[in-house]
DRENPA-3360 file (N, C-alpha, C; in nm, 2 decimals, always signed):
BEGIN
1 = MSDDRIII = +2.88/-2.49/+0.92/+2.92/-2.36/+0.90/+3.01/-2.36/+0.78 ~ +2.98/-2.27/+0.68/+3.06/-2.27/+0.56/+3.20/-2.20/+0.58 ~ +3.29/-2.22/+0.49/+3.42/-2.16/+0.51/+3.41/-2.00/+0.51 ~ +3.32/-1.95/+0.43/+3.30/-1.80/+0.43/+3.25/-1.75/+0.57 ~ +3.16/-1.83/+0.63/+3.10/-1.79/+0.76/+3.21/-1.80/+0.87 ~ +3.29/-1.90/+0.86/+3.40/-1.92/+0.95/+3.50/-1.80/+0.94 ~ +3.54/-1.77/+0.82/+3.63/-1.66/+0.80/+3.57/-1.53/+0.85 ~ +3.45/-1.50/+0.82/+3.38/-1.38/+0.87/+3.38/-1.38/+1.02;
9 = AIGRIERA = +3.34/-1.49/+1.09/+3.33/-1.50/+1.23/+3.47/-1.47/+1.30 ~ +3.57/-1.53/+1.24/+3.71/-1.51/+1.29/+3.75/-1.36/+1.28 ~ +3.72/-1.30/+1.16/+3.74/-1.16/+1.14/+3.67/-1.07/+1.24 ~ +3.55/-1.11/+1.27/+3.47/-1.03/+1.37/+3.54/-1.04/+1.51 ~ +3.58/-1.16/+1.55/+3.65/-1.18/+1.67/+3.77/-1.10/+1.68 ~ +3.85/-1.11/+1.58/+3.98/-1.03/+1.58/+3.96/-0.88/+1.59 ~ +3.86/-0.83/+1.52/+3.83/-0.69/+1.53/+3.78/-0.65/+1.67 ~ +3.70/-0.73/+1.73/+3.65/-0.70/+1.86/+3.76/-0.70/+1.96;
17 = ISRIESVQ = +3.85/-0.80/+1.95/+3.97/-0.80/+2.04/+4.05/-0.67/+2.02 ~ +4.07/-0.63/+1.90/+4.15/-0.51/+1.87/+4.09/-0.39/+1.93 ~ +3.95/-0.38/+1.92/+3.89/-0.26/+1.98/+3.90/-0.26/+2.13 ~ +3.89/-0.38/+2.19/+3.90/-0.38/+2.34/+4.04/-0.35/+2.38 ~ +4.14/-0.40/+2.31/+4.28/-0.38/+2.35/+4.32/-0.23/+2.32 ~ +4.25/-0.16/+2.23/+4.30/-0.02/+2.20/+4.23/+0.08/+2.29 ~ +4.14/+0.04/+2.37/+4.07/+0.14/+2.46/+4.16/+0.19/+2.57 ~ +4.17/+0.32/+2.59/+4.24/+0.37/+2.70/+4.14/+0.40/+2.82;
25 = PSSEGALR = +4.15/+0.32/+2.92/+4.05/+0.34/+3.03/+4.07/+0.48/+3.10 ~ +3.96/+0.54/+3.15/+3.97/+0.66/+3.22/+3.98/+0.65/+3.37 ~ +3.96/+0.53/+3.42/+3.97/+0.51/+3.56/+3.99/+0.36/+3.59 ~ +4.02/+0.33/+3.72/+4.04/+0.19/+3.76/+3.92/+0.10/+3.73 ~ +3.80/+0.16/+3.76/+3.68/+0.09/+3.73/+3.66/+0.06/+3.59 ~ +3.69/+0.15/+3.50/+3.68/+0.13/+3.36/+3.78/+0.02/+3.31 ~ +3.90/+0.02/+3.37/+4.00/-0.08/+3.34/+3.95/-0.21/+3.38 ~ +3.90/-0.23/+3.49/+3.84/-0.36/+3.54/+3.73/-0.40/+3.44;
33 = AIEEKHAQ = +3.65/-0.31/+3.40/+3.54/-0.35/+3.31/+3.59/-0.40/+3.18 ~ +3.70/-0.33/+3.13/+3.76/-0.37/+3.00/+3.83/-0.51/+3.02 ~ +3.89/-0.53/+3.13/+3.96/-0.66/+3.16/+3.86/-0.77/+3.17 ~ +3.74/-0.74/+3.23/+3.64/-0.84/+3.24/+3.58/-0.88/+3.10 ~ +3.56/-0.77/+3.02/+3.50/-0.79/+2.89/+3.60/-0.87/+2.80 ~ +3.73/-0.84/+2.82/+3.83/-0.91/+2.74/+3.84/-1.06/+2.78 ~ +3.83/-1.09/+2.91/+3.82/-1.22/+2.96/+3.70/-1.30/+2.91 ~ +3.59/-1.23/+2.91/+3.47/-1.29/+2.85/+3.48/-1.32/+2.71;
41 = LRSETSAA = +3.53/-1.23/+2.63/+3.55/-1.25/+2.49/+3.65/-1.36/+2.46 ~ +3.76/-1.37/+2.54/+3.85/-1.47/+2.52/+3.79/-1.61/+2.55 ~ +3.71/-1.62/+2.65/+3.64/-1.74/+2.68/+3.54/-1.78/+2.57 ~ +3.47/-1.69/+2.52/+3.37/-1.71/+2.41/+3.45/-1.75/+2.29 ~ +3.56/-1.69/+2.26/+3.64/-1.72/+2.14/+3.69/-1.87/+2.16 ~ +3.74/-1.90/+2.27/+3.79/-2.04/+2.29/+3.68/-2.14/+2.27 ~ +3.56/-2.11/+2.32/+3.45/-2.20/+2.30/+3.42/-2.22/+2.15 ~ +3.42/-2.10/+2.08/+3.38/-2.10/+1.94/+3.49/-2.18/+1.86;
49 = LADLNQLI = +3.61/-2.16/+1.90/+3.72/-2.24/+1.83/+3.71/-2.39/+1.86 ~ +3.67/-2.42/+1.98/+3.66/-2.56/+2.01/+3.54/-2.62/+1.93 ~ +3.43/-2.55/+1.92/+3.32/-2.59/+1.83/+3.36/-2.61/+1.69 ~ +3.44/-2.51/+1.64/+3.49/-2.52/+1.50/+3.58/-2.65/+1.48 ~ +3.67/-2.67/+1.58/+3.75/-2.79/+1.57/+3.67/-2.92/+1.57 ~ +3.57/-2.92/+1.65/+3.48/-3.04/+1.65/+3.41/-3.06/+1.51 ~ +3.36/-2.95/+1.46/+3.29/-2.95/+1.33/+3.39/-3.00/+1.22 ~ +3.51/-2.94/+1.22/+3.61/-2.98/+1.12/+3.64/-3.13/+1.13;
57 = GRIQEGNH = +3.65/-3.18/+1.26/+3.68/-3.32/+1.28/+3.57/-3.41/+1.23 ~ +3.44/-3.37/+1.25/+3.33/-3.45/+1.20/+3.33/-3.45/+1.04 ~ +3.36/-3.33/+0.99/+3.36/-3.32/+0.84/+3.47/-3.41/+0.78 ~ +3.59/-3.41/+0.85/+3.70/-3.49/+0.80/+3.67/-3.64/+0.82 ~ +3.60/-3.68/+0.93/+3.56/-3.82/+0.95/+3.46/-3.86/+0.84 ~ +3.37/-3.77/+0.80/+3.27/-3.80/+0.70/+3.33/-3.82/+0.56 ~ +3.44/-3.74/+0.54/+3.51/-3.75/+0.41/+3.59/-3.88/+0.40 ~ +3.63/-3.94/+0.51/+3.71/-4.06/+0.51/+3.63/-4.18/+0.53;
65 = G = +3.50/-4.17/+0.56/+3.42/-4.28/+0.59/+3.35/-4.34/+0.48;
% end
């Protein structure tokens, strides 16, 4: 993944989190749905960041090898 794609992906993640956090739920059910979506996004973000860290590590190893 190129630097530009990484920056774009991180920007998209940040905007999605901002949208989720700014929603005012109209009911308890809506609040739970938002909380579940937020947890899902957080999990997916953590996985994506772990993948990026692995990729960066491999690139660094390749540059030192």
